[in-house]
Structure formats: structure tokens, C-alpha cells
Residue frames as a rotation matrix with the C-alpha (Angstrom) as fourth column:
MET 1
0.591 0.807 0.000 0.00
0.807 -0.591 0.000 0.00
0.000 0.000 -1.000 0.00
PRO 2
-0.286 -0.756 0.588 1.83
0.693 -0.588 -0.418 3.18
0.662 0.288 0.692 -1.12
GLU 3
-0.725 -0.090 0.682 2.11
-0.276 -0.870 -0.408 5.88
0.631 -0.484 0.606 1.54
CYS 4
-0.046 0.719 -0.694 0.13
0.542 0.601 0.587 3.73
0.839 -0.349 -0.417 3.92
ILE 5
-0.030 0.091 0.995 -1.28
-0.570 -0.820 0.057 5.80
0.821 -0.566 0.076 6.78
ILE 6
0.903 0.391 0.175 -1.43
-0.376 0.525 0.764 2.72
0.207 -0.756 0.621 8.98
CYS 7
0.681 -0.730 -0.060 2.09
0.729 0.668 0.151 1.34
-0.071 -0.147 0.987 8.43
PRO 8
0.951 -0.281 -0.128 4.32
-0.280 -0.960 0.027 4.30
-0.131 0.011 -0.991 9.33
TYR 9
0.269 -0.962 -0.042 7.95
-0.862 -0.260 0.435 4.60
-0.430 -0.082 -0.899 8.35
GLY 10
-0.179 -0.379 -0.908 7.94
-0.874 0.485 -0.030 1.64
0.452 0.788 -0.418 6.00
ARG 11
-0.721 0.031 0.693 6.78
-0.424 0.770 -0.476 -0.92
-0.548 -0.637 -0.542 8.55
SER 12
-0.514 0.572 -0.639 4.76
-0.639 0.241 0.731 -3.48
0.572 0.784 0.242 6.70
GLY 13
-0.706 0.280 -0.651 1.91
0.354 0.935 0.017 -5.59
0.613 -0.218 -0.759 7.91
ASP 14
-0.888 0.379 -0.261 0.05
0.137 -0.325 -0.936 -3.39
-0.439 -0.867 0.236 10.40
CYS 15
-0.544 0.713 -0.442 -2.57
-0.822 -0.559 0.110 -2.46
-0.169 0.423 0.890 7.80
MET 16
-0.307 0.417 -0.855 -3.54
-0.412 0.752 0.515 -6.11
0.858 0.511 -0.059 7.42
MET 17
-0.996 -0.068 -0.056 -4.15
0.024 0.405 -0.914 -6.64
0.085 -0.912 -0.402 11.16
SER 18
-0.133 0.989 -0.065 -7.64
0.004 0.066 0.998 -7.74
0.991 0.133 -0.013 12.14
GLY 19
0.482 0.424 -0.767 -9.37
0.720 0.307 0.622 -7.42
0.500 -0.852 -0.157 15.49
VAL 20
-0.617 -0.783 -0.076 -8.13
0.724 -0.527 -0.446 -3.98
0.309 -0.331 0.892 16.45
VAL 21
0.643 0.564 -0.518 -9.17
0.667 -0.745 0.016 -0.85
-0.377 -0.356 -0.855 18.28
TYR 22
-0.223 -0.730 0.646 -7.84
0.950 -0.312 -0.025 2.07
0.220 0.608 0.763 16.26
LEU 23
0.160 0.154 -0.975 -7.37
0.475 -0.878 -0.061 5.81
-0.865 -0.453 -0.213 16.56
ILE 24
0.149 -0.090 0.985 -7.90
0.914 -0.367 -0.172 8.26
0.377 0.926 0.028 13.70
THR 25
-0.012 -0.238 -0.971 -6.29
0.628 -0.758 0.178 11.65
-0.778 -0.608 0.159 14.29
CYS 26
0.880 0.250 0.405 -6.99
0.467 -0.612 -0.638 14.77
0.089 0.750 -0.655 12.25
ARG 27
-0.053 -0.998 -0.045 -3.53
0.999 -0.053 0.011 16.08
-0.014 -0.044 0.999 11.38
THR 28
-0.135 0.073 0.988 -4.93
0.376 -0.919 0.119 19.59
0.917 0.388 0.097 10.95
CYS 29
0.169 0.337 0.926 -6.36
-0.603 -0.708 0.368 20.09
0.780 -0.620 0.084 14.44
GLY 30
-0.799 -0.589 0.124 -5.55
-0.467 0.477 -0.744 16.98
0.379 -0.652 -0.656 16.48
ASP 31
0.073 0.882 0.465 -9.15
-0.972 0.168 -0.167 15.87
-0.226 -0.440 0.869 17.07
GLU 32
-0.872 -0.487 0.036 -9.54
-0.483 0.871 0.093 12.11
-0.077 0.064 -0.995 17.41
TYR 33
0.343 0.911 -0.229 -11.90
-0.905 0.386 0.179 9.23
0.251 0.146 0.957 16.65
VAL 34
-0.683 -0.476 0.555 -11.75
-0.619 0.780 -0.093 5.80
-0.388 -0.407 -0.827 18.29
GLY 35
0.385 0.797 -0.465 -13.21
-0.916 0.393 -0.086 2.78
0.114 0.459 0.881 16.49
GLU 36
-0.310 -0.454 0.835 -12.90
-0.490 0.829 0.270 -0.98
-0.815 -0.326 -0.479 16.31
THR 37
0.368 0.425 -0.827 -13.04
-0.922 0.281 -0.266 -3.60
0.119 0.860 0.495 13.60
GLY 38
0.421 -0.185 0.888 -12.77
-0.230 0.925 0.302 -7.35
-0.877 -0.332 0.347 13.30
ARG 39
0.913 -0.077 0.400 -11.75
0.404 0.296 -0.866 -7.02
-0.051 0.952 0.302 9.65
PRO 40
-0.134 -0.981 0.138 -8.34
0.988 -0.142 -0.053 -5.97
0.071 0.129 0.989 8.34
ILE 41
0.029 0.152 -0.988 -7.89
0.533 -0.839 -0.113 -2.37
-0.846 -0.523 -0.106 9.45
CYS 42
-0.899 -0.387 -0.206 -7.02
0.034 -0.529 0.848 -1.26
-0.437 0.755 0.489 5.91
VAL 43
-0.571 0.773 0.277 -10.55
0.683 0.261 0.682 -2.27
0.455 0.579 -0.677 4.83
ARG 44
0.289 0.714 -0.638 -12.19
0.942 -0.330 0.058 -0.24
-0.169 -0.618 -0.768 7.61
ILE 45
-0.239 -0.436 -0.867 -9.97
0.287 -0.885 0.366 2.81
-0.927 -0.162 0.337 7.07
LYS 46
-0.960 -0.045 0.277 -10.70
0.281 -0.138 0.950 2.67
-0.004 0.989 0.145 3.33
GLU 47
-0.074 0.996 0.042 -14.42
0.926 0.053 0.374 2.86
0.370 0.066 -0.927 4.23
HIS 48
0.269 0.100 -0.958 -13.75
0.656 -0.748 0.106 5.94
-0.705 -0.657 -0.267 6.36
LEU 49
-0.644 -0.617 -0.453 -11.78
0.076 -0.640 0.764 7.55
-0.761 0.458 0.459 3.51
ASP 50
-0.760 0.459 0.460 -14.43
0.586 0.180 0.790 6.62
0.280 0.870 -0.406 0.92
GLY 51
0.265 0.883 -0.388 -17.08
0.964 -0.257 0.075 8.26
-0.033 -0.394 -0.918 3.11
LEU 52
0.017 -0.374 -0.927 -14.90
0.335 -0.872 0.357 11.35
-0.942 -0.316 0.111 3.34
ASN 53
-0.902 -0.432 0.013 -14.31
0.130 -0.243 0.961 11.45
-0.412 0.869 0.276 -0.43
LYS 54
-0.566 0.772 0.289 -18.03
0.624 0.171 0.762 11.00
0.539 0.612 -0.579 -1.13
SER 55
-0.833 0.156 0.530 -18.99
-0.376 -0.863 -0.337 13.54
0.405 -0.480 0.778 1.57
LYS 56
-0.070 0.793 -0.605 -21.31
0.407 0.576 0.709 11.12
0.911 -0.197 -0.363 3.37
ILE 57
-0.111 0.057 0.992 -22.57
-0.578 -0.816 -0.018 13.35
0.809 -0.575 0.124 6.18
SER 58
0.861 0.506 0.051 -23.35
-0.347 0.511 0.786 10.34
0.372 -0.694 0.616 8.37
THR 59
0.474 -0.756 -0.452 -19.64
0.648 0.647 -0.403 9.55
0.597 -0.102 0.796 8.74
PRO 60
0.657 -0.204 -0.725 -17.49
0.623 -0.394 0.676 10.94
-0.424 -0.896 -0.132 11.57
LEU 61
-0.430 -0.903 0.020 -14.78
0.751 -0.346 0.562 12.32
-0.501 0.256 0.827 9.29
VAL 62
-0.414 0.357 0.837 -17.25
0.643 -0.537 0.546 14.27
0.645 0.764 -0.007 7.13
ARG 63
0.721 0.667 -0.188 -19.07
0.584 -0.440 0.682 15.64
0.372 -0.601 -0.707 10.19
HIS 64
0.307 -0.704 -0.641 -15.69
0.692 -0.297 0.658 16.70
-0.653 -0.646 0.396 11.58
ARG 65
-0.641 -0.587 0.494 -14.56
0.762 -0.405 0.506 18.31
-0.097 0.701 0.707 8.32
ARG 66
-0.056 0.713 0.699 -17.83
0.620 -0.524 0.584 20.24
0.782 0.467 -0.412 7.92
SER 67
0.844 0.489 -0.221 -17.95
0.458 -0.443 0.771 21.52
0.279 -0.752 -0.597 11.47
ASN 68
0.605 -0.663 -0.441 -14.24
0.371 -0.256 0.893 22.29
-0.705 -0.704 0.091 11.94
HIS 69
-0.421 -0.906 0.045 -12.54
0.375 -0.129 0.918 22.86
-0.826 0.403 0.394 8.60
GLU 70
0.062 0.535 -0.843 -15.08
-0.511 -0.708 -0.487 24.60
-0.857 0.461 0.229 6.36
ILE 71
0.867 0.433 0.249 -15.23
-0.100 0.638 -0.763 21.62
-0.489 0.637 0.596 3.98
SER 72
0.308 -0.824 -0.476 -11.55
-0.937 -0.177 -0.301 21.83
0.164 0.539 -0.826 3.06
ASP 73
0.459 -0.224 -0.860 -9.59
-0.071 0.955 -0.287 18.61
0.886 0.193 0.423 2.70
ILE 74
0.599 -0.323 0.732 -8.25
-0.789 -0.086 0.608 17.08
-0.133 -0.942 -0.307 5.88
GLN 75
-0.110 -0.702 -0.704 -5.34
-0.475 0.659 -0.583 14.74
0.873 0.270 -0.406 6.41
ILE 76
0.790 0.410 0.456 -5.58
-0.596 0.337 0.729 11.93
0.145 -0.848 0.511 8.92
GLY 77
-0.503 -0.854 -0.135 -3.23
-0.735 0.504 -0.455 9.64
0.456 -0.130 -0.880 10.76
VAL 78
0.664 0.711 -0.230 -4.15
-0.510 0.656 0.556 6.17
0.546 -0.253 0.799 11.98
SER 79
-0.565 -0.812 0.148 -2.70
-0.705 0.382 -0.598 4.13
0.428 -0.442 -0.788 14.81
ILE 80
0.143 0.535 -0.833 -3.62
0.094 0.830 0.549 0.84
0.985 -0.157 0.068 16.43
LEU 81
0.060 -0.027 0.998 -4.44
-0.882 -0.470 0.040 1.19
0.467 -0.883 -0.052 20.12
SER 82
-0.223 -0.036 0.974 -5.18
-0.689 0.712 -0.132 -2.45
-0.689 -0.701 -0.184 21.00
THR 83
-0.494 0.143 -0.858 -5.54
-0.652 0.592 0.474 -5.84
0.576 0.793 -0.199 19.38
GLU 84
-0.583 0.398 0.708 -8.21
-0.486 0.528 -0.697 -8.30
-0.651 -0.750 -0.115 20.47
PRO 85
-0.954 0.171 -0.246 -9.75
-0.133 0.496 0.858 -11.09
0.269 0.851 -0.451 18.37
GLU 86
-0.537 0.793 -0.289 -12.86
0.844 0.496 -0.205 -11.57
-0.019 -0.353 -0.935 20.56
ILE 87
-0.290 0.460 0.839 -15.63
0.456 -0.704 0.544 -9.12
0.841 0.541 -0.005 19.65
ILE 88
0.762 0.622 -0.184 -17.02
0.449 -0.301 0.841 -8.51
0.468 -0.723 -0.508 23.16
ALA 89
0.315 -0.737 -0.598 -13.56
0.790 -0.146 0.596 -7.89
-0.526 -0.660 0.536 24.60
ARG 90
-0.603 -0.552 0.576 -12.69
0.790 -0.514 0.334 -5.66
0.112 0.657 0.746 21.61
LYS 91
0.116 0.733 0.671 -15.85
0.397 -0.653 0.645 -3.59
0.910 0.192 -0.367 22.05
THR 92
0.823 0.099 -0.559 -15.06
0.568 -0.161 0.807 -3.31
-0.010 -0.982 -0.189 25.75
LEU 93
-0.191 -0.962 -0.197 -11.56
0.864 -0.260 0.431 -2.10
-0.466 -0.088 0.881 24.92
GLU 94
-0.439 0.116 0.891 -13.06
0.630 -0.667 0.397 0.40
0.640 0.736 0.220 22.48
ALA 95
0.645 0.756 0.116 -15.35
0.393 -0.458 0.797 1.68
0.656 -0.468 -0.592 25.25
CYS 96
0.562 -0.517 -0.646 -12.40
0.718 -0.084 0.691 1.97
-0.411 -0.852 0.324 27.63
TRP 97
-0.534 -0.782 0.321 -10.34
0.835 -0.430 0.343 3.90
-0.130 0.451 0.883 25.07
ILE 98
-0.073 0.595 0.800 -13.30
0.485 -0.680 0.550 6.21
0.872 0.428 -0.239 24.39
ALA 99
0.861 0.396 -0.319 -13.70
0.447 -0.289 0.847 6.84
0.243 -0.872 -0.426 28.11
ALA 100
0.257 -0.861 -0.439 -9.96
0.795 -0.070 0.602 7.44
-0.549 -0.504 0.667 28.51
LYS 101
-0.673 -0.652 0.350 -9.40
0.719 -0.465 0.516 9.69
-0.174 0.599 0.782 25.48
SER 102
0.115 0.829 -0.547 -12.79
0.383 -0.545 -0.746 11.48
-0.917 -0.124 -0.380 25.13
PRO 103
-0.742 -0.487 0.461 -12.35
0.580 -0.122 0.805 11.70
-0.336 0.865 0.373 21.35
LYS 104
-0.525 0.513 -0.680 -14.12
-0.289 -0.858 -0.424 14.70
-0.801 -0.026 0.598 19.83
MET 105
-0.681 0.247 -0.689 -15.10
-0.711 0.002 0.703 12.96
0.175 0.969 0.174 16.57
ASN 106
-0.808 0.483 -0.337 -17.06
0.505 0.863 0.026 10.18
0.304 -0.149 -0.941 18.28
ARG 107
-0.100 0.856 0.508 -20.70
-0.117 -0.517 0.848 11.11
0.988 0.025 0.152 18.81
LYS 108
-0.618 -0.158 0.770 -21.43
-0.729 -0.253 -0.637 11.93
0.295 -0.955 0.041 22.45
GLY 109
0.410 0.853 0.322 -24.44
-0.907 0.419 0.045 9.60
-0.096 -0.311 0.946 22.61
GLU 110
0.641 -0.281 -0.714 -22.32
-0.177 0.851 -0.495 6.80
0.747 0.444 0.496 21.16
CYS 111
-0.438 -0.892 0.112 -19.62
-0.269 0.011 -0.963 7.39
0.858 -0.452 -0.245 23.77
ILE 112
-0.377 0.360 0.853 -22.04
-0.926 -0.132 -0.353 7.36
-0.014 -0.924 0.383 26.69
ALA 113
0.691 0.716 -0.104 -23.88
-0.721 0.692 -0.023 4.25
0.056 0.090 0.994 25.47
ILE 114
0.425 -0.606 -0.673 -20.72
-0.075 0.717 -0.693 2.29
0.902 0.344 0.259 24.82
THR 115
-0.592 -0.764 0.257 -18.99
-0.316 -0.073 -0.946 3.23
0.741 -0.641 -0.198 28.03
ASN 116
-0.155 0.606 0.780 -22.07
-0.987 -0.053 -0.155 2.69
-0.053 -0.793 0.606 30.22
GLU 117
0.791 0.535 -0.297 -22.75
-0.574 0.817 -0.056 -0.76
0.212 0.215 0.953 28.76
LEU 118
0.694 -0.552 -0.461 -19.20
0.232 0.779 -0.583 -2.05
0.681 0.297 0.669 28.77
ALA 119
0.103 -0.717 0.689 -17.24
-0.660 -0.568 -0.492 -0.16
0.744 -0.404 -0.532 31.42
LEU 120
0.673 0.225 0.704 -18.07
-0.714 0.447 0.539 -2.90
-0.193 -0.866 0.461 33.91
TYR 121
0.948 -0.271 0.165 -15.83
0.303 0.926 -0.223 -5.26
-0.092 0.261 0.961 31.94
GLN 122
0.707 -0.696 0.121 -12.79
-0.565 -0.660 -0.495 -2.98
0.425 0.282 -0.860 32.03
ASP 123
0.182 -0.664 0.726 -10.95
-0.859 0.252 0.447 -5.14
-0.479 -0.704 -0.524 34.56
LEU 124
0.621 0.118 0.775 -11.51
0.102 0.968 -0.229 -8.28
-0.777 0.221 0.589 32.48
CYS 125
0.911 -0.277 0.306 -9.64
0.300 -0.066 -0.952 -6.68
0.284 0.959 0.023 29.57
ARG 126
0.237 -0.845 -0.480 -6.77
0.892 -0.006 0.452 -5.62
-0.385 -0.535 0.752 31.82
PHE 127
0.272 -0.053 0.961 -7.21
0.618 -0.756 -0.217 -2.05
0.737 0.653 -0.173 30.59
ASP 128
-0.116 -0.403 -0.908 -5.18
0.928 -0.371 0.046 0.49
-0.355 -0.837 0.417 32.54
MET 129
0.745 0.526 0.412 -6.72
0.644 -0.727 -0.237 3.90
0.174 0.442 -0.880 31.97
GLN 130
0.761 -0.517 -0.392 -3.78
-0.121 -0.706 0.698 5.64
-0.638 -0.484 -0.600 33.66
ALA 131
-0.170 -0.923 0.346 -1.21
0.222 0.306 0.926 3.94
-0.960 0.234 0.153 31.42
CYS 132
0.147 0.279 0.949 -3.04
0.934 0.276 -0.226 4.50
-0.325 0.920 -0.220 28.12
CYS 133
0.747 0.309 0.589 -2.94
0.546 -0.790 -0.278 8.27
0.379 0.529 -0.759 27.99
């Protein structure tokens, strides 16, 4: 993948990882979005970028661009926060990362619902909120 935003500095393979919690960062302003996928992360990030290119208002990147950057192009960075093959544990990790980072691009209702439902399982995932941020 040329100029892969997931595999920085020539590292290969990260973009093909499945079962991850990921962080998208707007390189213009630093706002963040936390998500998870069981599929290869390159597939999910391509969906985010396709939504941005097609200006699908229902997507977090388009909402962010419209409300913060007057519809100009934005550049993003992507990093993997956690890996977890089991969906319930991965969604719990996503909830923990959302609670820890308070990402501005995630919808507030989504954040509250996810963290309220799954925060009880934080200890089971061995998530250390102090160490993550």
C-alpha cells in the first residue's frame, strides 16, 4: 500500500491486522476518533476515507470536516491502540479507550452508550486507563 497511513515509516503488515481498536487523528487540528473492527484495518480505514471522499454526512470524518474545517480537505493519521480477536472484549476495549481519550469525533451519545454498557468489563480486559494516555 503506497504511503500507507497505517504502516508508518515503511513498517509493513500493520494495515492487514484484524481485530483492532484504532485511533484516527486529524492532522490539521488533532481531534480524534476511536473505532474498532474485526476485519483488516485497511478495509475499515478505506471505508472511512471513501465516506470522506463522497462527503457522506453520516460519517465521523465528514461531520468533523464540515464543522471544523469549512469543507476543506483534511489529512488523517491512523494508529492501532489495542488488538483483540474476541468481539465482546474488543468492544469493551473500544469503550475503555473512548472513556480514557474522550475523542471529539465520536458522537457523544455513542460514547455514553458504549462506556455505560461495557465499562463494567474494564478489569476483564486488563485495561489500565492511567497507562493509556
